[in-house]
N, CA, C and O atoms as a GROMACS GRO file, in nm:
protein
  484
    1MET      N    1  -0.301   1.392  -0.277
    1MET     CA    2  -0.306   1.249  -0.257
    1MET      C    3  -0.318   1.182  -0.392
    1MET      O    4  -0.379   1.234  -0.486
    2GLU      N    5  -0.257   1.065  -0.401
    2GLU     CA    6  -0.261   0.987  -0.523
    2GLU      C    7  -0.312   0.848  -0.489
    2GLU      O    8  -0.268   0.788  -0.391
    3THR      N    9  -0.405   0.797  -0.569
    3THR     CA   10  -0.465   0.666  -0.544
    3THR      C   11  -0.432   0.570  -0.658
    3THR      O   12  -0.436   0.608  -0.775
    4LYS      N   13  -0.401   0.446  -0.622
    4LYS     CA   14  -0.378   0.340  -0.720
    4LYS      C   15  -0.448   0.215  -0.671
    4LYS      O   16  -0.466   0.194  -0.551
    5LEU      N   17  -0.489   0.130  -0.767
    5LEU     CA   18  -0.549   0.001  -0.736
    5LEU      C   19  -0.448  -0.109  -0.772
    5LEU      O   20  -0.370  -0.095  -0.866
    6PHE      N   21  -0.452  -0.219  -0.695
    6PHE     CA   22  -0.358  -0.329  -0.716
    6PHE      C   23  -0.429  -0.462  -0.708
    6PHE      O   24  -0.526  -0.479  -0.634
    7GLU      N   25  -0.378  -0.558  -0.786
    7GLU     CA   26  -0.423  -0.696  -0.781
    7GLU      C   27  -0.319  -0.771  -0.698
    7GLU      O   28  -0.214  -0.809  -0.751
    8VAL      N   29  -0.346  -0.792  -0.572
    8VAL     CA   30  -0.252  -0.859  -0.483
    8VAL      C   31  -0.275  -1.009  -0.495
    8VAL      O   32  -0.386  -1.058  -0.476
    9ARG      N   33  -0.167  -1.081  -0.529
    9ARG     CA   34  -0.174  -1.225  -0.549
    9ARG      C   35  -0.082  -1.294  -0.450
    9ARG      O   36   0.026  -1.244  -0.417
   10ASP      N   37  -0.127  -1.411  -0.404
   10ASP     CA   38  -0.047  -1.498  -0.318
   10ASP      C   39  -0.089  -1.639  -0.352
   10ASP      O   40  -0.163  -1.660  -0.449
   11SER      N   41  -0.046  -1.736  -0.276
   11SER     CA   42  -0.083  -1.874  -0.301
   11SER      C   43  -0.235  -1.889  -0.295
   11SER      O   44  -0.295  -1.870  -0.190
   12MET      N   45  -0.295  -1.924  -0.408
   12MET     CA   46  -0.441  -1.943  -0.419
   12MET      C   47  -0.520  -1.822  -0.369
   12MET      O   48  -0.628  -1.838  -0.313
   13THR      N   49  -0.466  -1.702  -0.387
   13THR     CA   50  -0.528  -1.581  -0.334
   13THR      C   51  -0.522  -1.468  -0.435
   13THR      O   52  -0.421  -1.447  -0.501
   14LEU      N   53  -0.632  -1.394  -0.446
   14LEU     CA   54  -0.636  -1.268  -0.520
   14LEU      C   55  -0.714  -1.170  -0.434
   14LEU      O   56  -0.831  -1.192  -0.403
   15VAL      N   57  -0.648  -1.059  -0.397
   15VAL     CA   58  -0.712  -0.957  -0.314
   15VAL      C   59  -0.706  -0.824  -0.390
   15VAL      O   60  -0.597  -0.768  -0.406
   16PRO      N   61  -0.821  -0.772  -0.437
   16PRO     CA   62  -0.821  -0.639  -0.496
   16PRO      C   63  -0.796  -0.535  -0.386
   16PRO      O   64  -0.866  -0.534  -0.285
   17CYS      N   65  -0.696  -0.449  -0.406
   17CYS     CA   66  -0.657  -0.352  -0.302
   17CYS      C   67  -0.646  -0.212  -0.360
   17CYS      O   68  -0.633  -0.193  -0.480
   18TRP      N   69  -0.650  -0.116  -0.269
   18TRP     CA   70  -0.628   0.024  -0.304
   18TRP      C   71  -0.514   0.077  -0.218
   18TRP      O   72  -0.491   0.030  -0.106
   19GLY      N   73  -0.443   0.174  -0.271
   19GLY     CA   74  -0.340   0.244  -0.196
   19GLY      C   75  -0.355   0.393  -0.219
   19GLY      O   76  -0.383   0.438  -0.330
   20ILE      N   77  -0.336   0.470  -0.113
   20ILE     CA   78  -0.339   0.616  -0.123
   20ILE      C   79  -0.207   0.668  -0.069
   20ILE      O   80  -0.174   0.646   0.047
   21LEU      N   81  -0.133   0.737  -0.154
   21LEU     CA   82  -0.005   0.795  -0.114
   21LEU      C   83  -0.030   0.920  -0.032
   21LEU      O   84  -0.096   1.014  -0.078
   22LEU      N   85   0.023   0.920   0.090
   22LEU     CA   86   0.013   1.038   0.178
   22LEU      C   87   0.151   1.099   0.189
   22LEU      O   88   0.230   1.060   0.275
   23LEU      N   89   0.180   1.193   0.103
   23LEU     CA   90   0.307   1.263   0.112
   23LEU      C   91   0.296   1.371   0.218
   23LEU      O   92   0.198   1.446   0.220
   24PRO      N   93   0.394   1.381   0.305
   24PRO     CA   94   0.386   1.484   0.408
   24PRO      C   95   0.364   1.624   0.353
   24PRO      O   96   0.299   1.706   0.417
   25THR      N   97   0.418   1.652   0.235
   25THR     CA   98   0.399   1.784   0.178
   25THR      C   99   0.256   1.804   0.128
   25THR      O  100   0.215   1.916   0.098
   26LYS      N  101   0.180   1.695   0.119
   26LYS     CA  102   0.044   1.705   0.070
   26LYS      C  103  -0.059   1.685   0.180
   26LYS      O  104  -0.178   1.679   0.151
   27LEU      N  105  -0.017   1.674   0.304
   27LEU     CA  106  -0.111   1.650   0.412
   27LEU      C  107  -0.204   1.769   0.436
   27LEU      O  108  -0.298   1.758   0.515
   28HIS      N  109  -0.178   1.882   0.370
   28HIS     CA  110  -0.267   1.996   0.385
   28HIS      C  111  -0.408   1.964   0.337
   28HIS      O  112  -0.502   2.034   0.375
   29VAL      N  113  -0.426   1.862   0.254
   29VAL     CA  114  -0.560   1.826   0.210
   29VAL      C  115  -0.643   1.773   0.326
   29VAL      O  116  -0.766   1.767   0.316
   30LEU      N  117  -0.579   1.734   0.433
   30LEU     CA  118  -0.651   1.691   0.552
   30LEU      C  119  -0.674   1.808   0.646
   30LEU      O  120  -0.717   1.787   0.760
   31GLY      N  121  -0.648   1.928   0.601
   31GLY     CA  122  -0.665   2.046   0.684
   31GLY      C  123  -0.547   2.072   0.775
   31GLY      O  124  -0.560   2.143   0.875
   32ILE      N  125  -0.433   2.014   0.742
   32ILE     CA  126  -0.314   2.027   0.826
   32ILE      C  127  -0.207   2.103   0.750
   32ILE      O  128  -0.176   2.069   0.636
   33ASP      N  129  -0.151   2.204   0.812
   33ASP     CA  130  -0.039   2.277   0.755
   33ASP      C  131   0.087   2.230   0.828
   33ASP      O  132   0.112   2.272   0.941
   34ILE      N  133   0.167   2.144   0.763
   34ILE     CA  134   0.280   2.085   0.833
   34ILE      C  135   0.401   2.177   0.839
   34ILE      O  136   0.508   2.135   0.883
   35GLU      N  137   0.387   2.301   0.797
   35GLU     CA  138   0.498   2.395   0.808
   35GLU      C  139   0.526   2.432   0.953
   35GLU      O  140   0.636   2.478   0.984
   36HIS      N  141   0.430   2.414   1.040
   36HIS     CA  142   0.448   2.447   1.181
   36HIS      C  143   0.514   2.331   1.254
   36HIS      O  144   0.469   2.217   1.242
   37SER      N  145   0.618   2.358   1.328
   37SER     CA  146   0.692   2.252   1.395
   37SER      C  147   0.606   2.176   1.495
   37SER      O  148   0.628   2.056   1.516
   38GLU      N  149   0.508   2.242   1.556
   38GLU     CA  150   0.420   2.172   1.650
   38GLU      C  151   0.340   2.064   1.579
   38GLU      O  152   0.323   1.954   1.631
   39GLU      N  153   0.290   2.095   1.459
   39GLU     CA  154   0.212   1.998   1.384
   39GLU      C  155   0.301   1.888   1.329
   39GLU      O  156   0.261   1.771   1.326
   40LYS      N  157   0.422   1.922   1.285
   40LYS     CA  158   0.516   1.819   1.241
   40LYS      C  159   0.543   1.721   1.353
   40LYS      O  160   0.546   1.600   1.331
   41TYR      N  161   0.562   1.773   1.474
   41TYR     CA  162   0.587   1.687   1.589
   41TYR      C  163   0.470   1.592   1.612
   41TYR      O  164   0.490   1.472   1.630
   42LEU      N  165   0.347   1.645   1.611
   42LEU     CA  166   0.230   1.563   1.638
   42LEU      C  167   0.208   1.459   1.530
   42LEU      O  168   0.170   1.346   1.560
   43LEU      N  169   0.232   1.494   1.406
   43LEU     CA  170   0.221   1.396   1.298
   43LEU      C  171   0.321   1.284   1.317
   43LEU      O  172   0.287   1.166   1.303
   44ARG      N  173   0.446   1.320   1.349
   44ARG     CA  174   0.547   1.216   1.373
   44ARG      C  175   0.510   1.131   1.493
   44ARG      O  176   0.527   1.009   1.491
   45ARG      N  177   0.460   1.195   1.597
   45ARG     CA  178   0.422   1.123   1.720
   45ARG      C  179   0.310   1.025   1.693
   45ARG      O  180   0.302   0.920   1.758
   46ALA      N  181   0.222   1.056   1.599
   46ALA     CA  182   0.111   0.968   1.562
   46ALA      C  183   0.154   0.862   1.462
   46ALA      O  184   0.074   0.776   1.425
   47GLY      N  185   0.279   0.867   1.417
   47GLY     CA  186   0.330   0.766   1.325
   47GLY      C  187   0.342   0.811   1.182
   47GLY      O  188   0.388   0.734   1.098
   48PHE      N  189   0.300   0.934   1.151
   48PHE     CA  190   0.312   0.984   1.015
   48PHE      C  191   0.450   1.046   0.998
   48PHE      O  192   0.479   1.151   1.055
   49GLY      N  193   0.535   0.983   0.918
   49GLY     CA  194   0.667   1.038   0.894
   49GLY      C  195   0.659   1.164   0.812
   49GLY      O  196   0.579   1.172   0.718
   50VAL      N  197   0.736   1.260   0.845
   50VAL     CA  198   0.739   1.386   0.770
   50VAL      C  199   0.845   1.380   0.661
   50VAL      O  200   0.839   1.457   0.565
   51ASP      N  201   0.941   1.291   0.675
   51ASP     CA  202   1.051   1.283   0.581
   51ASP      C  203   1.037   1.173   0.478
   51ASP      O  204   1.123   1.159   0.391
   52HIS      N  205   0.931   1.094   0.484
   52HIS     CA  206   0.911   0.988   0.386
   52HIS      C  207   0.762   0.968   0.363
   52HIS      O  208   0.680   0.999   0.450
   53PRO      N  209   0.726   0.917   0.244
   53PRO     CA  210   0.585   0.899   0.213
   53PRO      C  211   0.526   0.779   0.287
   53PRO      O  212   0.597   0.685   0.324
   54LEU      N  213   0.397   0.784   0.307
   54LEU     CA  214   0.322   0.672   0.364
   54LEU      C  215   0.215   0.632   0.263
   54LEU      O  216   0.164   0.716   0.189
   55VAL      N  217   0.182   0.504   0.262
   55VAL     CA  218   0.074   0.457   0.177
   55VAL      C  219  -0.033   0.397   0.267
   55VAL      O  220  -0.010   0.298   0.337
   56LEU      N  221  -0.151   0.458   0.264
   56LEU     CA  222  -0.267   0.401   0.330
   56LEU      C  223  -0.314   0.290   0.238
   56LEU      O  224  -0.335   0.313   0.119
   57PHE      N  225  -0.332   0.169   0.290
   57PHE     CA  226  -0.354   0.050   0.207
   57PHE      C  227  -0.473  -0.027   0.261
   57PHE      O  228  -0.490  -0.038   0.382
   58GLY      N  229  -0.555  -0.081   0.172
   58GLY     CA  230  -0.670  -0.159   0.217
   58GLY      C  231  -0.728  -0.244   0.106
   58GLY      O  232  -0.688  -0.236  -0.010
   59ARG      N  233  -0.823  -0.327   0.146
   59ARG     CA  234  -0.894  -0.416   0.053
   59ARG      C  235  -1.010  -0.339  -0.011
   59ARG      O  236  -1.082  -0.266   0.056
   60LEU      N  237  -1.026  -0.357  -0.142
   60LEU     CA  238  -1.136  -0.288  -0.212
   60LEU      C  239  -1.272  -0.330  -0.159
   60LEU      O  240  -1.365  -0.250  -0.159
   61GLU      N  241  -1.285  -0.454  -0.113
   61GLU     CA  242  -1.416  -0.498  -0.064
   61GLU      C  243  -1.444  -0.453   0.079
   61GLU      O  244  -1.547  -0.488   0.136
   62GLY      N  245  -1.354  -0.377   0.137
   62GLY     CA  246  -1.376  -0.321   0.269
   62GLY      C  247  -1.300  -0.396   0.378
   62GLY      O  248  -1.228  -0.491   0.351
   63GLY      N  249  -1.319  -0.351   0.499
   63GLY     CA  250  -1.251  -0.412   0.612
   63GLY      C  251  -1.133  -0.328   0.657
   63GLY      O  252  -1.133  -0.206   0.647
   64GLU      N  253  -1.034  -0.397   0.706
   64GLU     CA  254  -0.917  -0.333   0.764
   64GLU      C  255  -0.838  -0.252   0.661
   64GLU      O  256  -0.828  -0.290   0.544
   65SER      N  257  -0.783  -0.140   0.705
   65SER     CA  258  -0.687  -0.062   0.626
   65SER      C  259  -0.585  -0.006   0.723
   65SER      O  260  -0.610   0.005   0.843
   66SER      N  261  -0.467   0.030   0.670
   66SER     CA  262  -0.361   0.079   0.758
   66SER      C  263  -0.258   0.157   0.678
   66SER      O  264  -0.244   0.138   0.557
   67TYR      N  265  -0.187   0.244   0.747
   67TYR     CA  266  -0.072   0.310   0.686
   67TYR      C  267   0.057   0.239   0.728
   67TYR      O  268   0.164   0.270   0.677
   68ASP      N  269   0.048   0.144   0.822
   68ASP     CA  270   0.164   0.069   0.872
   68ASP      C  271   0.161  -0.072   0.815
   68ASP      O  272   0.074  -0.152   0.851
   69PRO      N  273   0.255  -0.106   0.726
   69PRO     CA  274   0.255  -0.240   0.667
   69PRO      C  275   0.267  -0.354   0.769
   69PRO      O  276   0.231  -0.467   0.738
   70TYR      N  277   0.315  -0.325   0.887
   70TYR     CA  278   0.340  -0.430   0.984
   70TYR      C  279   0.232  -0.440   1.091
   70TYR      O  280   0.250  -0.510   1.191
   71SER      N  281   0.120  -0.372   1.072
   71SER     CA  282   0.014  -0.375   1.172
   71SER      C  283  -0.106  -0.461   1.130
   71SER      O  284  -0.207  -0.462   1.199
   72TRP      N  285  -0.096  -0.532   1.018
   72TRP     CA  286  -0.208  -0.614   0.973
   72TRP      C  287  -0.237  -0.724   1.073
   72TRP      O  288  -0.145  -0.793   1.118
   73THR      N  289  -0.364  -0.741   1.107
   73THR     CA  290  -0.402  -0.840   1.208
   73THR      C  291  -0.394  -0.982   1.151
   73THR      O  292  -0.398  -1.002   1.030
   74GLY      N  293  -0.383  -1.076   1.241
   74GLY     CA  294  -0.382  -1.216   1.201
   74GLY      C  295  -0.253  -1.260   1.135
   74GLY      O  296  -0.248  -1.368   1.076
   75GLY      N  297  -0.148  -1.180   1.143
   75GLY     CA  298  -0.021  -1.219   1.083
   75GLY      C  299  -0.029  -1.236   0.933
   75GLY      O  300   0.040  -1.321   0.876
   76SER      N  301  -0.113  -1.157   0.869
   76SER     CA  302  -0.135  -1.170   0.725
   76SER      C  303  -0.010  -1.140   0.645
   76SER      O  304   0.023  -1.024   0.621
   77ARG      N  305   0.058  -1.244   0.602
   77ARG     CA  306   0.179  -1.223   0.521
   77ARG      C  307   0.142  -1.159   0.389
   77ARG      O  308   0.220  -1.080   0.334
   78THR      N  309   0.024  -1.192   0.337
   78THR     CA  310  -0.018  -1.138   0.208
   78THR      C  311  -0.028  -0.987   0.214
   78THR      O  312   0.035  -0.918   0.134
   79MET      N  313  -0.105  -0.934   0.307
   79MET     CA  314  -0.126  -0.790   0.315
   79MET      C  315   0.000  -0.718   0.363
   79MET      O  316   0.033  -0.611   0.313
   80ARG      N  317   0.069  -0.776   0.460
   80ARG     CA  318   0.191  -0.714   0.512
   80ARG      C  319   0.297  -0.701   0.401
   80ARG      O  320   0.356  -0.595   0.383
   81THR      N  321   0.320  -0.810   0.329
   81THR     CA  322   0.421  -0.809   0.223
   81THR      C  323   0.382  -0.717   0.109
   81THR      O  324   0.464  -0.639   0.060
   82ALA      N  325   0.256  -0.725   0.066
   82ALA     CA  326   0.210  -0.640  -0.044
   82ALA      C  327   0.216  -0.493  -0.007
   82ALA      O  328   0.260  -0.411  -0.088
   83HIS      N  329   0.174  -0.459   0.114
   83HIS     CA  330   0.173  -0.321   0.160
   83HIS      C  331   0.316  -0.265   0.165
   83HIS      O  332   0.341  -0.155   0.118
   84ALA      N  333   0.408  -0.341   0.222
   84ALA     CA  334   0.548  -0.296   0.230
   84ALA      C  335   0.607  -0.279   0.091
   84ALA      O  336   0.680  -0.183   0.065
   85TYR      N  337   0.576  -0.370   0.001
   85TYR     CA  338   0.627  -0.364  -0.136
   85TYR      C  339   0.573  -0.241  -0.209
   85TYR      O  340   0.648  -0.168  -0.274
   86VAL      N  341   0.442  -0.218  -0.197
   86VAL     CA  342   0.380  -0.102  -0.263
   86VAL      C  343   0.437   0.028  -0.207
   86VAL      O  344   0.463   0.121  -0.283
   87THR      N  345   0.455   0.036  -0.076
   87THR     CA  346   0.510   0.156  -0.014
   87THR      C  347   0.652   0.183  -0.065
   87THR      O  348   0.685   0.298  -0.096
   88ALA      N  349   0.734   0.080  -0.073
   88ALA     CA  350   0.874   0.096  -0.115
   88ALA      C  351   0.887   0.128  -0.264
   88ALA      O  352   0.986   0.188  -0.306
   89ARG      N  353   0.788   0.088  -0.344
   89ARG     CA  354   0.801   0.102  -0.490
   89ARG      C  355   0.688   0.182  -0.553
   89ARG      O  356   0.657   0.164  -0.671
   90TRP      N  357   0.626   0.268  -0.476
   90TRP     CA  358   0.510   0.344  -0.523
   90TRP      C  359   0.533   0.407  -0.660
   90TRP      O  360   0.449   0.395  -0.749
   91ASP      N  361   0.646   0.473  -0.677
   91ASP     CA  362   0.671   0.546  -0.802
   91ASP      C  363   0.691   0.454  -0.922
   91ASP      O  364   0.670   0.497  -1.035
   92GLN      N  365   0.729   0.330  -0.900
   92GLN     CA  366   0.750   0.236  -1.011
   92GLN      C  367   0.623   0.159  -1.048
   92GLN      O  368   0.617   0.096  -1.154
   93LEU      N  369   0.522   0.162  -0.962
   93LEU     CA  370   0.400   0.085  -0.985
   93LEU      C  371   0.292   0.170  -1.050
   93LEU      O  372   0.280   0.290  -1.025
   94GLU      N  373   0.213   0.104  -1.133
   94GLU     CA  374   0.099   0.169  -1.199
   94GLU      C  375  -0.030   0.115  -1.138
   94GLU      O  376  -0.033   0.003  -1.087
   95SER      N  377  -0.135   0.193  -1.144
   95SER     CA  378  -0.265   0.145  -1.100
   95SER      C  379  -0.303   0.024  -1.186
   95SER      O  380  -0.292   0.028  -1.308
   96GLY      N  381  -0.348  -0.082  -1.120
   96GLY     CA  382  -0.385  -0.205  -1.190
   96GLY      C  383  -0.276  -0.311  -1.191
   96GLY      O  384  -0.300  -0.424  -1.234
   97ASP      N  385  -0.155  -0.277  -1.144
   97ASP     CA  386  -0.045  -0.374  -1.143
   97ASP      C  387  -0.073  -0.492  -1.051
   97ASP      O  388  -0.148  -0.481  -0.954
   98VAL      N  389  -0.011  -0.605  -1.085
   98VAL     CA  390  -0.015  -0.724  -1.001
   98VAL      C  391   0.099  -0.714  -0.900
   98VAL      O  392   0.213  -0.684  -0.936
   99VAL      N  393   0.068  -0.738  -0.773
   99VAL     CA  394   0.169  -0.745  -0.667
   99VAL      C  395   0.169  -0.891  -0.621
   99VAL      O  396   0.080  -0.934  -0.548
  100ASP      N  397   0.271  -0.965  -0.665
  100ASP     CA  398   0.279  -1.110  -0.643
  100ASP      C  399   0.364  -1.139  -0.520
  100ASP      O  400   0.487  -1.132  -0.525
  101VAL      N  401   0.299  -1.173  -0.409
  101VAL     CA  402   0.368  -1.195  -0.282
  101VAL      C  403   0.464  -1.314  -0.291
  101VAL      O  404   0.574  -1.307  -0.237
  102GLU      N  405   0.424  -1.420  -0.358
  102GLU     CA  406   0.514  -1.536  -0.371
  102GLU      C  407   0.642  -1.498  -0.446
  102GLU      O  408   0.751  -1.541  -0.409
  103PHE      N  409   0.630  -1.417  -0.551
  103PHE     CA  410   0.747  -1.372  -0.626
  103PHE      C  411   0.834  -1.281  -0.539
  103PHE      O  412   0.956  -1.294  -0.537
  104ILE      N  413   0.772  -1.188  -0.468
  104ILE     CA  414   0.845  -1.096  -0.381
  104ILE      C  415   0.925  -1.172  -0.277
  104ILE      O  416   1.039  -1.134  -0.247
  105LEU      N  417   0.869  -1.279  -0.222
  105LEU     CA  418   0.936  -1.358  -0.118
  105LEU      C  419   1.030  -1.464  -0.174
  105LEU      O  420   1.089  -1.542  -0.099
  106GLY      N  421   1.045  -1.467  -0.307
  106GLY     CA  422   1.138  -1.562  -0.369
  106GLY      C  423   1.085  -1.704  -0.378
  106GLY      O  424   1.163  -1.797  -0.396
  107GLU      N  425   0.955  -1.723  -0.366
  107GLU     CA  426   0.895  -1.856  -0.373
  107GLU      C  427   0.860  -1.895  -0.516
  107GLU      O  428   0.831  -2.012  -0.544
  108ARG      N  429   0.862  -1.799  -0.606
  108ARG     CA  430   0.837  -1.822  -0.749
  108ARG      C  431   0.947  -1.755  -0.828
  108ARG      O  432   1.002  -1.653  -0.786
  109GLU      N  433   0.980  -1.812  -0.942
  109GLU     CA  434   1.082  -1.752  -1.028
  109GLU      C  435   1.026  -1.648  -1.123
  109GLU      O  436   1.098  -1.560  -1.169
  110THR      N  437   0.898  -1.658  -1.152
  110THR     CA  438   0.833  -1.561  -1.242
  110THR      C  439   0.712  -1.502  -1.174
  110THR      O  440   0.647  -1.566  -1.091
  111GLU      N  441   0.681  -1.377  -1.210
  111GLU     CA  442   0.564  -1.310  -1.153
  111GLU      C  443   0.436  -1.361  -1.218
  111GLU      O  444   0.434  -1.393  -1.337
  112LYS      N  445   0.331  -1.367  -1.140
  112LYS     CA  446   0.201  -1.404  -1.192
  112LYS      C  447   0.150  -1.291  -1.282
  112LYS      O  448   0.183  -1.174  -1.262
  113VAL      N  449   0.070  -1.328  -1.380
  113VAL     CA  450   0.004  -1.227  -1.464
  113VAL      C  451  -0.132  -1.200  -1.404
  113VAL      O  452  -0.182  -1.275  -1.321
  114SER      N  453  -0.192  -1.092  -1.447
  114SER     CA  454  -0.323  -1.055  -1.396
  114SER      C  455  -0.427  -1.159  -1.428
  114SER      O  456  -0.428  -1.215  -1.537
  115GLU      N  457  -0.514  -1.185  -1.333
  115GLU     CA  458  -0.624  -1.278  -1.356
  115GLU      C  459  -0.715  -1.228  -1.468
  115GLU      O  460  -0.776  -1.309  -1.537
  116ARG      N  461  -0.724  -1.098  -1.486
  116ARG     CA  462  -0.812  -1.043  -1.590
  116ARG      C  463  -0.768  -1.090  -1.728
  116ARG      O  464  -0.850  -1.095  -1.820
  117GLU      N  465  -0.640  -1.125  -1.745
  117GLU     CA  466  -0.592  -1.176  -1.874
  117GLU      C  467  -0.640  -1.316  -1.899
  117GLU      O  468  -0.657  -1.356  -2.015
  118SER      N  469  -0.661  -1.394  -1.795
  118SER     CA  470  -0.704  -1.533  -1.812
  118SER      C  471  -0.855  -1.550  -1.813
  118SER      O  472  -0.905  -1.652  -1.860
  119VAL      N  473  -0.928  -1.452  -1.761
  119VAL     CA  474  -1.075  -1.464  -1.759
  119VAL      C  475  -1.142  -1.377  -1.866
  119VAL      O  476  -1.265  -1.376  -1.878
  120GLY      N  477  -1.062  -1.304  -1.943
  120GLY     CA  478  -1.116  -1.230  -2.056
  120GLY      C  479  -1.183  -1.098  -2.027
  120GLY      O  480  -1.273  -1.058  -2.100
  121PHE      N  481  -1.142  -1.028  -1.922
  121PHE     CA  482  -1.199  -0.896  -1.894
  121PHE      C  483  -1.132  -0.791  -1.977
  121PHE      O  484  -1.167  -0.673  -1.967
   0.00000   0.00000   0.00000
């Protein structure tokens, strides 16, 4: 498993988030050997794709987390968009990167910079 932290930004919003990459070939860390077709079936049936990576995503301050970008409650465009973006671009993103939802949705022409640059951390 690989973990990264993200600064998720949206309109007047900053959400510190974490993501954990769950590669099917690495699910053995959960005590699962996916070489058996029965286990592959059950993982797929539970929503874990065997042919593509999943990112478990959540807020650093706690609360809801999910491996499905489209299951966020309350119609949260911020978390849904950020989660889908992180899942699709996991290999291009570094821990600590800004994920700017307004930029992703084409509402801004430039990406926001990290708040840590403006507050002097």
